[in-house]
DRENDO-1510 file (C-alpha; in Angstrom, 1 decimal, always signed):
<recs>
REC; n; res; u; v; w
REC; 1; MET; +50.0; +123.0; +176.1 .
REC; 2; ALA; +52.6; +125.6; +175.1 .
REC; 3; ASP; +54.4; +123.1; +173.0 .
REC; 4; VAL; +51.3; +122.2; +171.0 .
REC; 5; SER; +50.6; +125.9; +170.5 .
REC; 6; ALA; +54.2; +126.5; +169.3 .
REC; 7; ILE; +54.1; +123.6; +166.8 .
REC; 8; PHE; +50.7; +124.8; +165.5 .
REC; 9; GLY; +52.0; +128.3; +165.2 .
REC; 10; ILE; +55.1; +127.2; +163.3 .
REC; 11; LEU; +53.0; +125.0; +160.9 .
REC; 12; LEU; +50.6; +127.9; +160.4 .
REC; 13; ALA; +53.5; +130.3; +159.6 .
REC; 14; LEU; +55.0; +127.8; +157.2 .
REC; 15; GLY; +51.6; +127.4; +155.5 .
REC; 16; ILE; +51.3; +131.1; +155.0 .
REC; 17; VAL; +54.8; +131.6; +153.6 .
REC; 18; PHE; +55.1; +128.6; +151.3 .
REC; 19; PRO; +53.1; +130.1; +148.3 .
REC; 20; GLY; +55.2; +133.2; +148.7 .
REC; 21; LEU; +58.4; +131.2; +148.5 .
REC; 22; LEU; +57.2; +129.5; +145.3 .
REC; 23; THR; +56.1; +132.8; +143.8 .
REC; 24; ALA; +59.5; +134.3; +144.7 .
REC; 25; TRP; +61.3; +131.5; +142.9 .
REC; 26; TRP; +59.0; +131.9; +139.9 .
REC; 27; LEU; +59.7; +135.7; +139.8 .
REC; 28; LEU; +63.4; +135.5; +140.5 .
REC; 29; PHE; +64.4; +132.5; +138.3 .
REC; 30; PRO; +61.7; +132.4; +135.6 .
REC; 31; ALA; +63.9; +130.5; +133.1 .
REC; 32; THR; +64.8; +127.8; +135.6 .
REC; 33; VAL; +61.3; +127.4; +136.8 .
REC; 34; GLU; +60.1; +127.2; +133.2 .
REC; 35; ARG; +62.6; +124.5; +132.4 .
REC; 36; ALA; +61.5; +122.5; +135.5 .
REC; 37; ARG; +57.8; +123.0; +134.4 .
REC; 38; LEU; +58.6; +121.8; +130.9 .
REC; 39; ARG; +60.4; +118.8; +132.2 .
REC; 40; LEU; +57.6; +118.0; +134.6 .
REC; 41; ASP; +55.1; +118.4; +131.8 .
REC; 42; HIS; +56.9; +116.2; +129.3 .
REC; 43; SER; +58.6; +113.6; +131.4 .
REC; 44; PRO; +57.4; +113.4; +135.0 .
REC; 45; TRP; +58.6; +109.9; +135.5 .
REC; 46; SER; +62.1; +110.9; +134.5 .
REC; 47; CYS; +62.0; +113.7; +137.1 .
REC; 48; PHE; +60.8; +111.2; +139.7 .
REC; 49; TRP; +63.5; +108.7; +139.0 .
REC; 50; LEU; +66.3; +111.3; +138.8 .
REC; 51; GLY; +65.0; +112.8; +142.0 .
REC; 52; GLY; +65.0; +109.4; +143.6 .
REC; 53; VAL; +68.7; +108.9; +142.6 .
REC; 54; ALA; +69.6; +112.4; +143.9 .
REC; 55; THR; +67.7; +111.7; +147.1 .
REC; 56; ALA; +69.5; +108.4; +147.6 .
REC; 57; LEU; +72.9; +110.1; +146.9 .
REC; 58; LEU; +72.1; +112.7; +149.5 .
REC; 59; VAL; +70.7; +110.5; +152.2 .
REC; 60; VAL; +73.9; +108.5; +152.8 .
REC; 61; PRO; +76.1; +111.5; +153.6 .
REC; 62; ILE; +73.4; +113.2; +155.5 .
REC; 63; VAL; +72.8; +110.2; +157.8 .
REC; 64; VAL; +76.6; +109.8; +158.3 .
REC; 65; LEU; +77.1; +113.5; +159.1 .
REC; 66; LEU; +74.1; +113.5; +161.5 .
REC; 67; ALA; +75.3; +110.4; +163.2 .
REC; 68; LEU; +78.8; +111.7; +164.0 .
REC; 69; PRO; +79.2; +113.2; +167.5 .
REC; 70; ILE; +81.0; +116.2; +166.1 .
REC; 71; GLY; +79.1; +119.5; +166.1 .
REC; 72; PRO; +80.4; +120.8; +162.8 .
REC; 73; ALA; +79.5; +117.5; +161.1 .
REC; 74; LYS; +75.9; +117.7; +162.4 .
REC; 75; LEU; +75.8; +121.3; +161.1 .
REC; 76; ALA; +77.0; +120.1; +157.7 .
REC; 77; GLY; +74.3; +117.4; +157.7 .
REC; 78; TRP; +71.6; +119.9; +158.5 .
REC; 79; GLY; +73.0; +122.2; +155.9 .
REC; 80; LEU; +72.7; +119.5; +153.3 .
REC; 81; ILE; +69.1; +118.9; +154.2 .
REC; 82; PHE; +68.5; +122.7; +153.9 .
REC; 83; LEU; +70.2; +122.8; +150.5 .
REC; 84; ALA; +68.3; +119.7; +149.2 .
REC; 85; LEU; +64.9; +121.2; +150.3 .
REC; 86; THR; +65.9; +124.6; +148.8 .
REC; 87; PHE; +66.6; +123.0; +145.5 .
REC; 88; ALA; +63.4; +120.9; +145.7 .
REC; 89; SER; +61.4; +124.1; +146.4 .
REC; 90; LEU; +62.7; +125.4; +143.1 .
REC; 91; GLY; +61.3; +122.4; +141.3 .
REC; 92; ALA; +58.1; +122.8; +143.3 .
REC; 93; ALA; +57.7; +126.2; +141.8 .
REC; 94; GLY; +57.8; +124.4; +138.4 .
REC; 95; LEU; +55.2; +122.0; +139.7 .
REC; 96; ALA; +53.0; +124.9; +140.7 .
REC; 97; ALA; +53.5; +126.5; +137.3 .
REC; 98; LYS; +52.4; +123.3; +135.7 .
REC; 99; MET; +49.3; +123.2; +137.9 .
REC; 100; ALA; +48.6; +126.9; +137.1 .
REC; 101; LEU; +48.5; +126.2; +133.4 .
REC; 102; ARG; +46.0; +123.4; +134.0 .
REC; 103; LEU; +43.9; +125.7; +136.2 .
REC; 104; GLN; +43.9; +128.3; +133.5 .
REC; 105; ALA; +42.9; +125.8; +130.9 .
REC; 106; ARG; +39.9; +124.7; +133.0 .
REC; 107; GLY; +39.0; +128.3; +134.1 .
REC; 108; GLU; +36.5; +130.6; +132.7 .
REC; 109; ASN; +39.0; +132.7; +130.8 .
REC; 110; SER; +40.0; +130.1; +128.2 .
REC; 111; ALA; +41.3; +132.8; +125.8 .
REC; 112; VAL; +44.6; +133.0; +127.9 .
REC; 113; THR; +47.6; +132.6; +125.7 .
REC; 114; ALA; +48.8; +129.0; +125.8 .
REC; 115; GLY; +51.9; +128.5; +127.8 .
REC; 116; VAL; +51.8; +131.8; +129.7 .
REC; 117; VAL; +51.1; +131.5; +133.4 .
REC; 118; THR; +49.3; +134.4; +135.0 .
REC; 119; PRO; +50.3; +135.5; +138.5 .
REC; 120; GLY; +46.8; +134.8; +139.9 .
REC; 121; ALA; +46.7; +131.3; +138.5 .
REC; 122; PHE; +50.2; +130.7; +139.9 .
REC; 123; ALA; +49.2; +131.8; +143.4 .
REC; 124; ARG; +46.1; +129.6; +143.3 .
REC; 125; ALA; +48.2; +126.6; +142.1 .
REC; 126; ALA; +50.8; +127.2; +144.9 .
REC; 127; ILE; +48.0; +127.3; +147.5 .
REC; 128; ALA; +46.5; +124.1; +146.0 .
REC; 129; LEU; +49.8; +122.4; +146.1 .
REC; 130; GLU; +50.2; +123.4; +149.8 .
REC; 131; LEU; +46.7; +122.3; +150.7 .
REC; 132; ALA; +47.3; +118.9; +149.1 .
REC; 133; ALA; +50.4; +118.5; +151.2 .
REC; 134; ALA; +48.5; +119.5; +154.3 .
REC; 135; PHE; +45.8; +116.8; +153.9 .
REC; 136; PRO; +46.2; +114.4; +156.8 .
REC; 137; VAL; +48.0; +111.1; +156.3 .
REC; 138; VAL; +47.7; +111.0; +152.5 .
REC; 139; GLY; +49.3; +114.4; +152.1 .
REC; 140; TRP; +51.9; +113.9; +154.7 .
REC; 141; PHE; +53.1; +110.4; +153.9 .
REC; 142; ILE; +52.4; +110.0; +150.2 .
REC; 143; PHE; +52.0; +113.4; +148.5 .
REC; 144; ILE; +54.9; +115.3; +150.3 .
REC; 145; PRO; +57.6; +112.7; +149.7 .
REC; 146; LEU; +56.5; +112.1; +146.0 .
REC; 147; ALA; +56.4; +115.9; +145.4 .
REC; 148; ILE; +59.8; +116.5; +147.0 .
REC; 149; VAL; +61.5; +113.7; +145.1 .
REC; 150; THR; +59.9; +114.7; +141.8 .
REC; 151; SER; +60.6; +118.4; +142.4 .
REC; 152; LEU; +64.2; +117.6; +143.2 .
REC; 153; GLY; +64.5; +115.7; +139.9 .
REC; 154; ALA; +62.9; +118.5; +138.0 .
REC; 155; THR; +65.4; +121.0; +139.6 .
REC; 156; VAL; +68.4; +118.8; +138.6 .
REC; 157; PHE; +67.1; +118.7; +135.0 .
REC; 158; ALA; +66.5; +122.4; +135.0 .
REC; 159; LEU; +69.9; +123.3; +136.5 .
REC; 160; LEU; +71.6; +121.1; +134.0 .
REC; 161; ARG; +69.5; +122.6; +131.2 .
REC; 162; TRP; +68.2; +119.3; +130.1 .
REC; 163; VAL; +64.9; +120.2; +128.5 .
REC; 164; PRO; +62.8; +117.6; +126.8 .
REC; 165; ALA; +63.1; +117.3; +123.1 .
REC; 166; ARG; +60.2; +119.1; +121.4 .
REC; 167; ALA; +58.0; +117.1; +119.2 .
REC; 168; PRO; +58.5; +118.0; +115.6 .
REC; 169; GLU; +55.9; +120.4; +114.5 .
REC; 170; ALA; +53.7; +119.3; +111.7 .
REC; 171; ALA; +54.4; +120.9; +108.4 .
REC; 172; PRO; +51.6; +123.0; +107.1 .
REC; 173; ARG; +49.5; +121.1; +104.7 .
REC; 174; THR; +48.9; +122.7; +101.4 .
REC; 175; VAL; +46.2; +121.7; +99.1 .
REC; 176; SER; +47.3; +121.6; +95.5 .
REC; 177; PRO; +44.8; +122.9; +93.0 .
REC; 178; THR; +43.4; +120.2; +90.8 .
REC; 179; PRO; +43.8; +120.8; +87.1 .
</recs>
């Protein structure tokens, strides 16, 4: 029974601190999170596929390192897992920012400046992201892996500063006076 209580306590603690982690990334690295949000906004499938490639490239050395009977190799394998999830959480902050903009657009205060995320909307989006991941079975086995892979891809794009090309703005139309 103590094991069940310990696992429940750990999951509860992680559930409490995850929105705080995303908010900390959003406040500490606003430009990187914004680049990840823009990339997720304009090309989510590119983020997913790049994240899939990055995951595939990380899985092989992690499995090899964890399979070795040498303590430092196992430590290096766990360190790679830690780094990959850390980078993915940076992209998850971009995902939460994207969700926050959508929450703001659907909210009562529609006069919010376009493209500017408010702290309240970001916190609500981070909690919504966490609750989606906590949903039994669908959240655990479908949402979490998809979100991690896509967030990792968005982070790679953001760290490489590969932002999507902006659509050309329409030139202002002028009406010529008729003679």
